[in-house]
Each structure stands twice: as structure tokens, then as C-alpha cells.
N, C-alpha and C positions, 0 to 999 in steps of 0.2 A: 912722686905720684905719676903714673902713666896716663896717657890720653884716654885709654879705655876706662881707667878708674875715675877720671874726671867726668867722662860722659855718664858713667853709672851714677855718680853723685848728682849730676845735673838732672837726670831723670827722676830723682827722688825729691827735687825741689817743687814747690808750688808754682803755679803759672805766674803769679805775681813776682816771685823771686826769680824765675826764669827771665821774665821781661826786664826786670831790673838788671840782671846779669848781662843780658843781651845789650841793653842800652849802655851799660858801663864799658863793655868791650868795644862797642861801636864808637863811643866817645874817645876811648884811648887810641883807637885806630885813626880817628880823625886828627887828634892832637899830634900823633906821631907823624902824620903825613902833611901837616900844615906847611912845614918848610918846603917840602917837595912840590906841593900844589902851588905855593907862592912862586917858586922858581919857574915852574912851567908857565904860569900866567905871565910872569915878567918876560920870559923868552918869547912867548906868543905876541906880546905887545911890541917887542923890539924887532921880531922877525916876521911880523905879519905882512903878507904881500897880498895885494888884490889880484883879481883875475887878469887885469892888463899887465901887471908886473910879471906874473907867471907866464903869460903868453910871450912877452918880450924875452924872458929868460929861456923859454923853450926854443924860440926862433934863433937866439944867439947860439945856443948849444947845437942846433942843427947846422948852423953855418960853421961852427968850430969843427964838427965831425964830418963836414962835407956831405950831409944827407940831403938828397933832393927827391921830392915826391913828384911824380909825373902822372898824367892821366892813365897810363898803363898800370900803375899801382892800384887803381881803383876799378879796373875793368872786372866785370862779373862779380862785383862785391855784393850787389843787391840780390836778395832772395826773390826770385820772380814767381815762386809758386803761389797758387791761389790760397794756400793755407790749409787748415785741416778740413777734412770732408765732413759735411753736415748732413745728417739723415733726418728727413722730415717724417 
């Protein structure tokens, strides 16, 4: 059966049967993804870093790559315009 044939058959279902079919498909997708979700959550727990840890890692990487920021890097960075024109 092709996807188009399945869609045509679904269109012939009652709203109650469509809702049941939708819920069945949704539950199957959840069941199929449970191991993936669990692995992601476990990785997040073991690899979770706070703001300070990420800041230290960023600084270490800058030192490794010999990146140095100076005041000249930030010259003329700010937009000094007054903003959009307002007509009263």
C-alpha cells in the first residue's frame, strides 16, 4: 500500500478513529525513541557543565590558540545612532 493510499483511507475514517490512530502512532514513536531519549538524558547528566566551567574552558582554549583581545578589537563596536526616526 502506498502512502497516498493510506492517506486516502485515513480521510475515510471517523474523527474518533483518526484520533485513536494518531495516538497509536504517537505512542509507537515515543516507545521507539525511549532508548535514544534515555541516552541523551544520561549524556546530559554526565557532561553537564555550568556557566563557570564553560567560561574556564573558553579561556583555556583562547590561551591554547594564542588569542588575545585588546581594546582595539572593541573600538567603534557600539552603534551610536539615535535609533529610528519618530514622527509625531
